[in-house]
gemmi code that builds the backbone of each chain (N, CA, C; Angstrom):
import gemmi

chains = {
    "A": [
        ("MET", (60.356, -54.042, -93.129), (59.544, -53.974, -94.348), (58.089, -53.723, -93.947)),
        ("ALA", (57.489, -52.729, -94.614), (56.106, -52.401, -94.252), (55.178, -53.420, -94.879)),
        ("THR", (54.186, -53.830, -94.121), (53.174, -54.735, -94.665), (51.802, -54.122, -94.431)),
        ("TRP", (50.852, -54.527, -95.259), (49.505, -54.000, -95.094), (48.828, -54.622, -93.881)),
        ("PHE", (49.322, -55.801, -93.464), (48.695, -56.508, -92.357), (49.555, -56.326, -91.109)),
        ("PRO", (48.946, -55.925, -90.000), (49.746, -55.710, -88.788), (50.267, -57.029, -88.239)),
        ("THR", (51.562, -57.200, -88.218), (52.135, -58.468, -87.774), (52.523, -58.435, -86.303)),
        ("ASP", (52.267, -57.290, -85.637), (52.696, -57.199, -84.237), (51.856, -58.056, -83.300)),
        ("PHE", (50.776, -58.669, -83.817), (49.997, -59.558, -82.961), (50.803, -60.765, -82.535)),
        ("PHE", (51.732, -61.144, -83.349), (52.483, -62.354, -83.059), (53.778, -62.044, -82.315)),
        ("SER", (53.940, -60.770, -81.946), (55.198, -60.373, -81.327), (55.207, -60.545, -79.820)),
        ("SER", (54.046, -60.666, -79.185), (54.038, -60.814, -77.725), (52.919, -61.743, -77.283)),
        ("PRO", (53.129, -62.417, -76.143), (52.079, -63.317, -75.628), (50.788, -62.572, -75.298)),
        ("GLY", (50.935, -61.326, -74.826), (49.749, -60.535, -74.465), (48.863, -60.288, -75.669)),
        ("MET", (49.508, -59.946, -76.776), (48.744, -59.708, -78.015), (48.068, -60.976, -78.499)),
        ("LEU", (48.806, -62.073, -78.419), (48.237, -63.350, -78.863), (47.047, -63.743, -77.985)),
        ("THR", (47.190, -63.521, -76.664), (46.091, -63.826, -75.742), (44.862, -62.999, -76.098)),
        ("ALA", (45.078, -61.705, -76.352), (43.958, -60.829, -76.730), (43.315, -61.324, -78.019)),
        ("LEU", (44.150, -61.745, -78.957), (43.630, -62.246, -80.237), (42.755, -63.481, -80.020)),
        ("VAL", (43.227, -64.386, -79.176), (42.455, -65.611, -78.896), (41.134, -65.269, -78.233)),
        ("ILE", (41.181, -64.369, -77.229), (39.947, -63.990, -76.516), (38.943, -63.375, -77.478)),
        ("VAL", (39.416, -62.449, -78.313), (38.512, -61.777, -79.257), (37.914, -62.792, -80.228)),
        ("THR", (38.734, -63.694, -80.714), (38.247, -64.696, -81.676), (37.190, -65.589, -81.026)),
        ("VAL", (37.459, -66.044, -79.810), (36.512, -66.922, -79.107), (35.193, -66.189, -78.865)),
        ("VAL", (35.282, -64.949, -78.424), (34.068, -64.162, -78.147), (33.246, -63.982, -79.421)),
        ("GLU", (33.916, -63.720, -80.531), (33.196, -63.527, -81.794), (32.518, -64.825, -82.243)),
        ("ILE", (33.214, -65.929, -82.088), (32.630, -67.228, -82.472), (31.414, -67.539, -81.595)),
        ("LEU", (31.527, -67.283, -80.282), (30.393, -67.511, -79.375), (29.219, -66.619, -79.744)),
        ("SER", (29.538, -65.399, -80.161), (28.481, -64.454, -80.549), (27.694, -64.983, -81.742)),
        ("VAL", (28.406, -65.444, -82.752), (27.731, -65.980, -83.937), (26.946, -67.248, -83.557)),
        ("GLY", (27.534, -68.074, -82.712), (26.842, -69.283, -82.257), (25.562, -68.955, -81.508)),
        ("LEU", (25.604, -67.925, -80.669), (24.405, -67.513, -79.915), (23.327, -67.022, -80.865)),
        ("MET", (23.738, -66.306, -81.897), (22.765, -65.829, -82.887), (22.073, -67.003, -83.570)),
        ("ILE", (22.845, -68.014, -83.949), (22.273, -69.197, -84.606), (21.317, -69.927, -83.659)),
        ("LEU", (21.718, -70.048, -82.397), (20.871, -70.723, -81.403), (19.567, -69.963, -81.198)),
        ("ASN", (19.654, -68.638, -81.040), (18.454, -67.824, -80.828), (17.510, -67.922, -82.030)),
        ("ALA", (18.076, -67.902, -83.232), (17.246, -67.993, -84.440), (16.510, -69.338, -84.470)),
        ("HIS", (17.218, -70.407, -84.098), (16.610, -71.740, -84.088), (15.475, -71.813, -83.069)),
        ("VAL", (15.734, -71.308, -81.853), (14.711, -71.346, -80.796), (13.517, -70.486, -81.180)),
        ("PHE", (13.783, -69.339, -81.774), (12.689, -68.451, -82.182), (11.790, -69.142, -83.203)),
        ("ARG", (12.414, -69.769, -84.214), (11.609, -70.441, -85.254), (10.773, -71.575, -84.639)),
        ("GLU", (11.360, -72.270, -83.672), (10.646, -73.369, -83.011), (9.440, -72.831, -82.239)),
        ("GLN", (9.655, -71.765, -81.465), (8.554, -71.209, -80.669), (7.492, -70.593, -81.568)),
        ("ALA", (7.935, -69.939, -82.633), (6.984, -69.341, -83.566), (6.155, -70.431, -84.247)),
        ("GLY", (6.790, -71.560, -84.535), (6.080, -72.677, -85.159), (4.986, -73.234, -84.264)),
        ("LYS", (5.270, -73.349, -82.966), (4.262, -73.858, -82.016), (3.064, -72.920, -81.983)),
        ("TYR", (3.368, -71.619, -81.944), (2.305, -70.619, -81.878), (1.464, -70.655, -83.154)),
        ("LYS", (2.125, -70.806, -84.298), (1.421, -70.862, -85.585), (0.500, -72.081, -85.648)),
        ("ARG", (0.975, -73.224, -85.157), (0.151, -74.441, -85.171), (-1.067, -74.269, -84.274)),
        ("PHE", (-0.896, -73.612, -83.141), (-2.032, -73.377, -82.238), (-3.084, -72.509, -82.916)),
        ("LEU", (-2.652, -71.458, -83.596), (-3.604, -70.600, -84.312), (-4.307, -71.380, -85.419)),
        ("ALA", (-3.558, -72.260, -86.078), (-4.142, -73.061, -87.157), (-5.243, -73.976, -86.599)),
        ("GLU", (-5.032, -74.533, -85.398), (-6.064, -75.372, -84.765), (-7.339, -74.585, -84.516)),
        ("LEU", (-7.212, -73.295, -84.259), (-8.376, -72.453, -83.997), (-8.959, -71.878, -85.285)),
        ("GLY", (-8.361, -72.227, -86.416), (-8.843, -71.716, -87.695), (-8.448, -70.266, -87.935)),
        ("GLY", (-7.414, -69.822, -87.270), (-7.035, -68.418, -87.428), (-5.630, -68.236, -87.956)),
        ("GLU", (-5.262, -69.087, -88.911), (-3.885, -69.027, -89.390), (-3.569, -67.688, -90.075)),
        ("GLU", (-4.600, -67.018, -90.576), (-4.355, -65.736, -91.246), (-3.952, -64.657, -90.239)),
        ("GLU", (-4.163, -64.924, -88.934), (-3.760, -63.972, -87.888), (-2.281, -64.133, -87.525)),
        ("TRP", (-1.613, -65.021, -88.183), (-0.230, -65.380, -87.869), (0.687, -64.158, -87.873)),
        ("GLY", (0.597, -63.312, -88.896), (1.343, -62.070, -88.902), (2.835, -62.187, -89.151)),
        ("LYS", (3.346, -63.399, -89.307), (4.767, -63.625, -89.606), (5.716, -62.889, -88.660)),
        ("PRO", (5.670, -63.184, -87.371), (6.605, -62.530, -86.462), (8.044, -62.915, -86.798)),
        ("GLY", (8.926, -61.959, -86.662), (10.335, -62.232, -86.922), (10.740, -62.124, -88.373)),
        ("SER", (9.806, -61.810, -89.272), (10.131, -61.777, -90.703), (11.130, -60.661, -91.016)),
        ("VAL", (11.119, -59.612, -90.205), (12.100, -58.524, -90.392), (13.221, -58.649, -89.359)),
        ("LEU", (12.840, -58.963, -88.137), (13.825, -58.963, -87.043), (14.888, -60.044, -87.194)),
        ("LEU", (14.489, -61.247, -87.608), (15.472, -62.331, -87.710), (16.565, -62.040, -88.737)),
        ("PRO", (16.202, -61.674, -89.979), (17.265, -61.316, -90.933), (18.100, -60.136, -90.444)),
        ("LEU", (17.442, -59.163, -89.818), (18.169, -57.994, -89.304), (19.168, -58.417, -88.240)),
        ("TYR", (18.733, -59.307, -87.355), (19.597, -59.826, -86.287), (20.830, -60.514, -86.894)),
        ("SER", (20.604, -61.343, -87.911), (21.720, -62.058, -88.544), (22.687, -61.080, -89.196)),
        ("VAL", (22.151, -60.128, -89.946), (23.004, -59.168, -90.649), (23.803, -58.322, -89.663)),
        ("VAL", (23.126, -57.821, -88.632), (23.812, -56.965, -87.656), (24.900, -57.755, -86.929)),
        ("THR", (24.613, -59.027, -86.603), (25.624, -59.854, -85.928), (26.867, -60.000, -86.796)),
        ("VAL", (26.657, -60.313, -88.071), (27.802, -60.489, -88.983), (28.554, -59.168, -89.147)),
        ("VAL", (27.835, -58.083, -89.335), (28.478, -56.771, -89.537), (29.278, -56.364, -88.301)),
        ("VAL", (28.671, -56.522, -87.122), (29.366, -56.156, -85.875), (30.622, -57.020, -85.719)),
        ("THR", (30.504, -58.302, -86.030), (31.665, -59.204, -85.935), (32.782, -58.734, -86.851)),
        ("LEU", (32.448, -58.441, -88.097), (33.485, -58.028, -89.059), (34.116, -56.703, -88.657)),
        ("ILE", (33.286, -55.741, -88.285), (33.810, -54.417, -87.933), (34.716, -54.494, -86.719)),
        ("THR", (34.290, -55.224, -85.700), (35.113, -55.295, -84.485), (36.418, -56.039, -84.758)),
        ("LEU", (36.370, -57.055, -85.604), (37.615, -57.759, -85.946), (38.561, -56.832, -86.717)),
        ("ILE", (38.006, -56.083, -87.669), (38.840, -55.152, -88.452), (39.447, -54.086, -87.540)),
        ("VAL", (38.623, -53.526, -86.658), (39.129, -52.502, -85.733), (40.211, -53.100, -84.843)),
        ("PHE", (40.009, -54.325, -84.384), (40.989, -54.963, -83.505), (42.330, -55.150, -84.211)),
        ("PHE", (42.283, -55.612, -85.444), (43.534, -55.867, -86.164), (44.248, -54.593, -86.567)),
        ("PHE", (43.495, -53.556, -86.918), (44.119, -52.372, -87.476), (44.114, -51.165, -86.538)),
        ("GLN", (43.780, -51.366, -85.264), (43.689, -50.225, -84.345), (45.031, -49.515, -84.183)),
        ("SER", (46.140, -50.252, -84.229), (47.435, -49.602, -84.037), (47.784, -48.708, -85.225)),
        ("TYR", (47.172, -48.928, -86.382), (47.423, -48.090, -87.547), (46.595, -46.827, -87.517)),
        ("TRP", (45.440, -46.895, -86.840), (44.505, -45.790, -86.906), (44.676, -44.798, -85.772)),
        ("PHE", (45.236, -45.244, -84.630), (45.306, -44.361, -83.471), (46.757, -44.051, -83.113)),
    ],
    "B": [
        ("MET", (2.649, -75.729, -74.221), (1.916, -74.902, -75.183), (0.441, -75.293, -75.190)),
        ("ALA", (-0.452, -74.309, -75.269), (-1.889, -74.581, -75.242), (-2.310, -75.333, -76.499)),
        ("THR", (-3.387, -76.123, -76.387), (-3.973, -76.774, -77.559), (-5.451, -76.406, -77.599)),
        ("ALA", (-6.004, -76.383, -78.806), (-7.394, -75.965, -78.974), (-8.338, -77.082, -78.551)),
        ("ALA", (-9.454, -76.692, -77.919), (-10.466, -77.663, -77.521), (-11.472, -77.825, -78.662)),
        ("ASN", (-12.394, -78.784, -78.496), (-13.454, -78.938, -79.496), (-14.337, -77.707, -79.514)),
        ("ASN", (-14.821, -77.324, -80.692), (-15.711, -76.171, -80.866), (-15.082, -74.856, -80.419)),
        ("GLU", (-13.805, -74.840, -80.252), (-13.158, -73.578, -79.878), (-12.793, -72.817, -81.141)),
        ("ARG", (-13.162, -71.564, -81.191), (-12.825, -70.765, -82.364), (-12.206, -69.431, -81.939)),
        ("LEU", (-11.449, -68.886, -82.836), (-10.724, -67.659, -82.557), (-11.657, -66.454, -82.621)),
        ("VAL", (-11.552, -65.566, -81.660), (-12.324, -64.327, -81.665), (-11.413, -63.140, -81.985)),
        ("LEU", (-10.257, -63.079, -81.313), (-9.371, -61.930, -81.514), (-7.939, -62.314, -81.154)),
        ("VAL", (-6.989, -61.826, -81.948), (-5.568, -61.930, -81.600), (-5.009, -60.515, -81.573)),
        ("THR", (-4.358, -60.154, -80.506), (-3.770, -58.819, -80.444), (-2.364, -58.881, -79.852)),
        ("ASP", (-1.562, -57.974, -80.313), (-0.212, -57.848, -79.769), (-0.286, -56.958, -78.528)),
        ("GLU", (0.752, -56.984, -77.730), (0.834, -56.027, -76.625), (1.197, -54.653, -77.190)),
        ("HIS", (1.047, -53.624, -76.379), (1.273, -52.259, -76.854), (2.748, -52.043, -77.181)),
        ("TRP", (3.037, -51.208, -78.181), (4.416, -50.953, -78.639), (5.294, -50.305, -77.576)),
        ("ILE", (4.682, -49.763, -76.551), (5.473, -49.085, -75.526), (6.410, -50.047, -74.798)),
        ("LYS", (6.129, -51.340, -74.919), (6.995, -52.336, -74.277), (8.398, -52.339, -74.878)),
        ("TYR", (8.564, -51.780, -76.079), (9.872, -51.745, -76.727), (10.732, -50.561, -76.270)),
        ("VAL", (10.102, -49.568, -75.660), (10.818, -48.316, -75.375), (11.961, -48.518, -74.390)),
        ("ARG", (11.664, -49.182, -73.264), (12.706, -49.312, -72.235), (13.905, -50.128, -72.722)),
        ("PRO", (13.709, -51.326, -73.309), (14.895, -52.076, -73.763), (15.712, -51.326, -74.807)),
        ("ILE", (15.037, -50.594, -75.699), (15.794, -49.842, -76.711), (16.595, -48.714, -76.045)),
        ("ALA", (15.990, -48.043, -75.081), (16.701, -46.961, -74.377), (17.915, -47.523, -73.621)),
        ("VAL", (17.733, -48.635, -72.955), (18.852, -49.263, -72.226), (19.951, -49.685, -73.204)),
        ("ALA", (19.555, -50.250, -74.342), (20.537, -50.696, -75.334), (21.320, -49.514, -75.893)),
        ("VAL", (20.650, -48.417, -76.171), (21.345, -47.233, -76.698), (22.390, -46.753, -75.686)),
        ("LEU", (22.015, -46.744, -74.425), (22.955, -46.310, -73.381), (24.164, -47.236, -73.311)),
        ("LEU", (23.917, -48.545, -73.311), (25.021, -49.514, -73.211), (25.921, -49.452, -74.449)),
        ("ILE", (25.329, -49.245, -75.636), (26.130, -49.141, -76.853), (26.987, -47.873, -76.793)),
        ("ALA", (26.442, -46.790, -76.276), (27.220, -45.553, -76.125), (28.423, -45.784, -75.210)),
        ("ILE", (28.194, -46.529, -74.125), (29.301, -46.836, -73.200), (30.345, -47.697, -73.908)),
        ("SER", (29.914, -48.683, -74.672), (30.888, -49.553, -75.358), (31.670, -48.769, -76.407)),
        ("ILE", (31.014, -47.837, -77.107), (31.728, -46.997, -78.076), (32.780, -46.141, -77.369)),
        ("ALA", (32.409, -45.604, -76.196), (33.375, -44.816, -75.419), (34.572, -45.679, -75.023)),
        ("LEU", (34.315, -46.928, -74.659), (35.412, -47.834, -74.302), (36.290, -48.143, -75.516)),
        ("PHE", (35.677, -48.302, -76.699), (36.454, -48.529, -77.921), (37.361, -47.337, -78.204)),
        ("VAL", (36.816, -46.146, -78.070), (37.614, -44.932, -78.311), (38.755, -44.852, -77.299)),
        ("ALA", (38.449, -45.160, -76.044), (39.489, -45.149, -75.007), (40.583, -46.171, -75.343)),
        ("ALA", (40.188, -47.318, -75.858), (41.166, -48.351, -76.251), (42.062, -47.832, -77.370)),
        ("GLY", (41.456, -47.120, -78.323), (42.240, -46.577, -79.418), (43.211, -45.506, -78.949)),
        ("VAL", (42.744, -44.653, -78.053), (43.570, -43.547, -77.571), (44.786, -44.055, -76.784)),
        ("THR", (44.611, -45.160, -76.056), (45.699, -45.685, -75.217), (46.520, -46.760, -75.924)),
        ("ALA", (46.257, -46.968, -77.222), (46.898, -48.075, -77.946), (48.425, -47.959, -77.950)),
        ("TYR", (48.966, -46.743, -78.065), (50.421, -46.597, -78.105), (51.028, -46.417, -76.722)),
        ("SER", (50.343, -45.613, -75.892), (50.927, -45.286, -74.577), (50.815, -46.444, -73.599)),
        ("ALA", (49.749, -47.186, -73.656), (49.544, -48.310, -72.723), (48.836, -49.439, -73.465)),
        ("PRO", (49.582, -50.224, -74.230), (48.953, -51.240, -75.094), (48.185, -52.306, -74.328)),
        ("VAL", (48.670, -52.678, -73.123), (47.951, -53.693, -72.349), (46.593, -53.154, -71.920)),
        ("VAL", (46.604, -51.924, -71.430), (45.327, -51.288, -71.030), (44.394, -51.189, -72.233)),
        ("ALA", (44.978, -50.859, -73.381), (44.180, -50.737, -74.603), (43.502, -52.060, -74.949)),
        ("GLU", (44.253, -53.151, -74.842), (43.671, -54.460, -75.171), (42.559, -54.817, -74.189)),
        ("VAL", (42.787, -54.532, -72.905), (41.746, -54.825, -71.897), (40.490, -53.997, -72.181)),
        ("LEU", (40.698, -52.711, -72.478), (39.547, -51.853, -72.785), (38.813, -52.342, -74.025)),
        ("PHE", (39.588, -52.764, -75.030), (38.966, -53.248, -76.263), (38.117, -54.480, -75.989)),
        ("ILE", (38.667, -55.423, -75.243), (37.923, -56.659, -74.960), (36.684, -56.357, -74.123)),
        ("ALA", (36.826, -55.454, -73.152), (35.657, -55.068, -72.346), (34.587, -54.424, -73.221)),
        ("ALA", (35.016, -53.540, -74.118), (34.074, -52.878, -75.023), (33.394, -53.895, -75.940)),
        ("LEU", (34.176, -54.840, -76.431), (33.630, -55.859, -77.336), (32.586, -56.710, -76.625)),
        ("ILE", (32.913, -57.158, -75.409), (31.972, -57.989, -74.652), (30.705, -57.213, -74.344)),
        ("LEU", (30.847, -55.950, -73.958), (29.655, -55.136, -73.656), (28.815, -54.932, -74.912)),
        ("LEU", (29.468, -54.650, -76.040), (28.733, -54.426, -77.287), (27.987, -55.678, -77.710)),
        ("LEU", (28.671, -56.814, -77.692), (28.031, -58.054, -78.136), (26.916, -58.473, -77.173)),
        ("PHE", (27.156, -58.301, -75.877), (26.109, -58.621, -74.897), (24.869, -57.766, -75.160)),
        ("THR", (25.073, -56.458, -75.353), (23.946, -55.548, -75.586), (23.210, -55.923, -76.868)),
        ("HIS", (23.988, -56.196, -77.919), (23.394, -56.545, -79.206), (22.514, -57.801, -79.084)),
        ("HIS", (23.050, -58.848, -78.490), (22.285, -60.093, -78.396), (21.123, -59.947, -77.429)),
        ("TRP", (21.335, -59.256, -76.321), (20.242, -59.049, -75.356), (19.105, -58.284, -76.013)),
        ("LEU", (19.414, -57.208, -76.749), (18.381, -56.396, -77.383), (17.569, -57.223, -78.372)),
        ("PHE", (18.259, -57.969, -79.234), (17.512, -58.748, -80.224), (16.741, -59.890, -79.583)),
        ("MET", (17.272, -60.470, -78.500), (16.509, -61.509, -77.807), (15.226, -60.924, -77.235)),
        ("VAL", (15.321, -59.719, -76.682), (14.127, -59.066, -76.139), (13.155, -58.732, -77.270)),
        ("LEU", (13.670, -58.162, -78.363), (12.796, -57.769, -79.469), (12.109, -58.985, -80.094)),
        ("LEU", (12.872, -60.062, -80.294), (12.272, -61.271, -80.881), (11.244, -61.877, -79.931)),
        ("SER", (11.551, -61.893, -78.645), (10.610, -62.428, -77.660), (9.332, -61.605, -77.636)),
        ("GLU", (9.479, -60.282, -77.619), (8.291, -59.422, -77.583), (7.494, -59.542, -78.878)),
        ("ASP", (8.196, -59.810, -79.982), (7.514, -59.953, -81.266), (6.601, -61.174, -81.265)),
        ("LEU", (6.938, -62.173, -80.442), (6.129, -63.382, -80.373), (4.980, -63.267, -79.370)),
        ("ASP", (5.079, -62.352, -78.439), (4.046, -62.238, -77.400), (2.698, -61.870, -78.029)),
        ("ARG", (1.662, -62.576, -77.627), (0.339, -62.313, -78.168), (-0.713, -62.507, -77.077)),
        ("ILE", (-1.851, -61.861, -77.284), (-3.032, -62.108, -76.456), (-4.071, -62.710, -77.397)),
        ("VAL", (-4.452, -63.953, -77.122), (-5.380, -64.676, -77.996), (-6.700, -64.846, -77.252)),
        ("ILE", (-7.783, -64.410, -77.869), (-9.121, -64.570, -77.263), (-9.912, -65.528, -78.134)),
        ("THR", (-10.384, -66.599, -77.507), (-11.260, -67.531, -78.212), (-12.642, -67.453, -77.573)),
        ("ASN", (-13.567, -68.278, -78.038), (-14.910, -68.273, -77.447), (-14.935, -69.010, -76.104)),
        ("HIS", (-13.812, -69.634, -75.714), (-13.762, -70.343, -74.432), (-12.848, -69.664, -73.411)),
        ("ARG", (-11.805, -68.964, -73.899), (-10.784, -68.482, -72.956), (-9.958, -67.372, -73.548)),
        ("LEU", (-9.144, -66.794, -72.697), (-8.144, -65.816, -73.130), (-6.779, -66.400, -72.761)),
        ("ILE", (-5.842, -66.336, -73.682), (-4.498, -66.857, -73.419), (-3.490, -65.761, -73.749)),
        ("ARG", (-2.575, -65.538, -72.842), (-1.488, -64.597, -73.114), (-0.192, -65.392, -73.195)),
        ("PHE", (0.458, -65.327, -74.366), (1.733, -66.009, -74.566), (2.860, -65.043, -74.293)),
        ("HIS", (3.834, -65.523, -73.512), (5.012, -64.712, -73.230), (6.251, -65.579, -73.389)),
        ("TYR", (7.122, -65.172, -74.326), (8.328, -65.940, -74.591), (9.559, -65.151, -74.210)),
        ("TYR", (10.609, -65.828, -73.827), (11.909, -65.200, -73.708), (12.967, -66.154, -74.245)),
        ("LEU", (12.804, -66.492, -75.507), (13.713, -67.333, -76.282), (14.282, -68.496, -75.475)),
        ("ILE", (15.580, -68.531, -75.271), (16.182, -69.702, -74.648), (15.942, -69.760, -73.139)),
        ("PHE", (15.335, -68.731, -72.573), (15.211, -68.685, -71.120), (13.864, -69.153, -70.598)),
        ("SER", (12.791, -68.729, -71.205), (11.490, -69.129, -70.650), (10.394, -69.043, -71.693)),
        ("GLU", (9.309, -69.785, -71.402), (8.115, -69.772, -72.244), (6.938, -69.859, -71.283)),
        ("ASP", (6.055, -68.904, -71.348), (5.019, -68.804, -70.324), (3.687, -68.518, -70.990)),
        ("SER", (2.630, -69.151, -70.495), (1.311, -68.783, -71.000), (0.348, -68.649, -69.825)),
        ("LEU", (-0.424, -67.582, -69.836), (-1.447, -67.353, -68.826), (-2.792, -67.601, -69.490)),
        ("GLU", (-3.586, -68.469, -68.895), (-4.871, -68.814, -69.489), (-5.994, -68.408, -68.544)),
        ("VAL", (-6.988, -67.722, -69.087), (-8.149, -67.306, -68.297), (-9.380, -67.944, -68.931)),
        ("SER", (-9.934, -68.920, -68.221), (-11.093, -69.625, -68.767), (-12.372, -68.839, -68.490)),
        ("PHE", (-13.235, -68.740, -69.471), (-14.489, -68.014, -69.290), (-15.503, -68.819, -68.469)),
        ("ASP", (-15.193, -70.095, -68.234), (-16.028, -70.873, -67.313), (-15.811, -70.423, -65.878)),
        ("LYS", (-14.564, -70.037, -65.584), (-14.221, -69.722, -64.195), (-14.213, -68.214, -63.916)),
        ("MET", (-13.890, -67.425, -64.930), (-13.818, -65.974, -64.723), (-15.039, -65.336, -65.373)),
        ("LYS", (-15.812, -64.585, -64.599), (-17.043, -64.019, -65.133), (-17.002, -62.501, -65.276)),
        ("THR", (-15.987, -61.881, -64.702), (-15.909, -60.419, -64.819), (-14.531, -60.011, -65.320)),
        ("VAL", (-14.527, -58.950, -66.102), (-13.264, -58.391, -66.582), (-13.330, -56.877, -66.426)),
        ("ASP", (-12.228, -56.307, -65.968), (-12.162, -54.884, -65.695), (-10.972, -54.299, -66.455)),
        ("ALA", (-11.194, -53.202, -67.179), (-10.115, -52.563, -67.931), (-9.722, -51.273, -67.235)),
        ("ARG", (-8.424, -51.090, -67.031), (-7.961, -49.863, -66.363), (-6.791, -49.250, -67.108)),
        ("LYS", (-6.882, -47.931, -67.249), (-5.751, -47.154, -67.767), (-5.348, -46.190, -66.665)),
        ("GLN", (-4.122, -46.345, -66.188), (-3.673, -45.516, -65.067), (-2.471, -44.681, -65.487)),
        ("GLY", (-2.538, -43.401, -65.166), (-1.388, -42.536, -65.440), (-1.485, -41.852, -66.793)),
        ("ILE", (-0.593, -40.868, -66.970), (-0.620, -40.051, -68.186), (-0.260, -40.892, -69.410)),
        ("LEU", (0.794, -41.691, -69.271), (1.274, -42.454, -70.431), (0.206, -43.404, -70.956)),
        ("GLN", (-0.435, -44.106, -70.036), (-1.430, -45.092, -70.470), (-2.628, -44.424, -71.128)),
        ("ASN", (-3.012, -43.278, -70.618), (-4.145, -42.574, -71.230), (-3.747, -41.909, -72.541)),
        ("LEU", (-2.524, -41.425, -72.597), (-2.047, -40.765, -73.819), (-1.871, -41.757, -74.962)),
        ("PHE", (-1.319, -42.915, -74.639), (-1.017, -43.905, -75.668), (-2.014, -45.058, -75.722)),
        ("HIS", (-3.106, -44.942, -74.992), (-4.227, -45.888, -75.094), (-3.827, -47.335, -74.856)),
        ("TYR", (-3.254, -47.585, -73.696), (-3.029, -48.968, -73.300), (-3.292, -49.092, -71.814)),
        ("GLY", (-3.493, -50.313, -71.344), (-3.795, -50.489, -69.925), (-3.736, -51.945, -69.526)),
        ("THR", (-4.408, -52.257, -68.440), (-4.368, -53.607, -67.865), (-5.782, -54.159, -67.772)),
        ("LEU", (-5.907, -55.433, -68.097), (-7.177, -56.138, -67.898), (-7.098, -56.920, -66.591)),
        ("TYR", (-8.105, -56.776, -65.750), (-8.162, -57.512, -64.490), (-9.359, -58.455, -64.539)),
        ("PHE", (-9.126, -59.709, -64.160), (-10.194, -60.701, -64.142), (-10.539, -61.030, -62.700)),
        ("GLU", (-11.852, -61.051, -62.421), (-12.340, -61.382, -61.072), (-11.621, -60.554, -60.007)),
        ("THR", (-11.595, -59.243, -60.272), (-10.983, -58.281, -59.343), (-9.562, -58.682, -58.952)),
        ("LYS", (-8.700, -58.678, -59.955), (-7.247, -58.879, -59.783), (-6.821, -60.309, -59.451)),
        ("LEU", (-7.689, -61.293, -59.677), (-7.221, -62.679, -59.545), (-6.206, -62.977, -60.635)),
        ("ALA", (-6.472, -62.437, -61.815), (-5.518, -62.548, -62.917), (-5.493, -61.202, -63.631)),
        ("SER", (-4.321, -60.844, -64.139), (-4.235, -59.553, -64.827), (-3.336, -59.668, -66.049)),
        ("ILE", (-3.648, -58.875, -67.030), (-2.847, -58.872, -68.255), (-2.494, -57.422, -68.568)),
        ("PRO", (-1.197, -57.072, -68.471), (-0.785, -55.681, -68.706), (-0.530, -55.405, -70.191)),
        ("LEU", (-0.294, -54.138, -70.484), (0.124, -53.696, -71.830), (-0.882, -54.058, -72.915)),
        ("VAL", (-2.151, -54.030, -72.582), (-3.180, -54.335, -73.574), (-3.529, -53.038, -74.315)),
        ("PRO", (-3.429, -53.032, -75.637), (-3.813, -51.822, -76.375), (-5.339, -51.667, -76.378)),
        ("HIS", (-5.814, -50.454, -76.259), (-7.255, -50.171, -76.213), (-7.980, -51.156, -75.305)),
        ("PRO", (-7.675, -51.144, -74.020), (-8.197, -52.167, -73.104), (-9.712, -52.147, -72.976)),
        ("ASN", (-10.324, -50.992, -73.115), (-11.788, -50.951, -72.995), (-12.448, -51.707, -74.147)),
        ("THR", (-11.892, -51.565, -75.334), (-12.429, -52.286, -76.491), (-12.234, -53.789, -76.324)),
        ("VAL", (-11.051, -54.184, -75.900), (-10.762, -55.614, -75.698), (-11.653, -56.164, -74.593)),
        ("SER", (-11.852, -55.384, -73.541), (-12.715, -55.807, -72.430), (-14.141, -56.014, -72.910)),
        ("ARG", (-14.608, -55.131, -73.772), (-15.972, -55.253, -74.306), (-16.101, -56.531, -75.140)),
        ("ILE", (-15.099, -56.812, -75.950), (-15.101, -58.037, -76.774), (-15.122, -59.271, -75.880)),
        ("ILE", (-14.338, -59.241, -74.812), (-14.297, -60.387, -73.890), (-15.647, -60.551, -73.205)),
        ("GLN", (-16.246, -59.476, -72.779), (-17.558, -59.560, -72.103), (-18.623, -60.098, -73.051)),
        ("GLU", (-18.602, -59.651, -74.295), (-19.561, -60.168, -75.282), (-19.352, -61.661, -75.487)),
        ("THR", (-18.092, -62.076, -75.533), (-17.777, -63.496, -75.719), (-18.231, -64.308, -74.519)),
        ("MET", (-17.998, -63.760, -73.311), (-18.438, -64.448, -72.086), (-19.946, -64.617, -72.092)),
        ("HIS", (-20.675, -63.590, -72.484), (-22.140, -63.648, -72.464), (-22.662, -64.602, -73.525)),
        ("THR", (-21.992, -64.632, -74.661), (-22.396, -65.557, -75.721), (-22.209, -66.993, -75.269)),
        ("LYS", (-21.115, -67.230, -74.557), (-20.818, -68.592, -74.082), (-21.833, -69.036, -73.041)),
        ("SER", (-22.201, -68.099, -72.138), (-23.115, -68.489, -71.059), (-24.544, -68.536, -71.611)),
    ],
}
model = gemmi.Model(1)
for chain_id, residues in chains.items():
    chain = gemmi.Chain(chain_id)
    for i, (resn, *xyz) in enumerate(residues, 1):
        res = gemmi.Residue()
        res.name, res.seqid = resn, gemmi.SeqId(i, " ")
        for name, pos in zip(("N", "CA", "C"), xyz):
            atom = gemmi.Atom()
            atom.name, atom.element = name, gemmi.Element(name[0])
            atom.pos, atom.b_iso = gemmi.Position(*pos), 0.0
            res.add_atom(atom)
        chain.add_residue(res)
    model.add_chain(chain)
structure = gemmi.Structure()
structure.add_model(model)
structure.setup_entities()
């Protein structure tokens, strides 16, 4: 019976191993993105406070205001696309 | 992290020159091209050699994700890098997210001379260079319009003295 979802992942240990590896790598990737975003905000905060002590808070410039959201979006998109390609590659090639 | 002293006020904050982004972006484009080639190879071998296909896919995925995170870590780190000039000192902040945090401080009490140099075609074409303090005791690269920044620093040094 044809299904829209490829069920051959569960047919062999090799496929299951690949599935586990891909899933773990994707989870680590998202975790790294969250960690980097947290560290960036912390470092940016220290720099902002230093400028404020010098009376130059208007020089802050909001670093990361574009890059951080872009980083998050690209990480999620890359994760979804690679997962979709992984699951459906046998249908496409 | 540096803290402000009494009577210290901000004179100038400048970013490093944009040319610092060129090399990491070029390297990332190359690595992404390689990972895409590996993905295509994985797809092509999916029926004839499924084990090879899975290995190629995982290798491509790891390379793609590594490149993606490395590029954004570099871009975010460079976005935070600043050269701050106050009436007492010059501080250059250099971050590398989870790996390192570095600041170079040049006190105007100890350093009395600053030299601006632009070397090579690229630096002269794109107007960036290196500031040298006390004849290369300390140096700050990738400074945009280094002659202008050097003049501001010299004026600040003279005002302080």
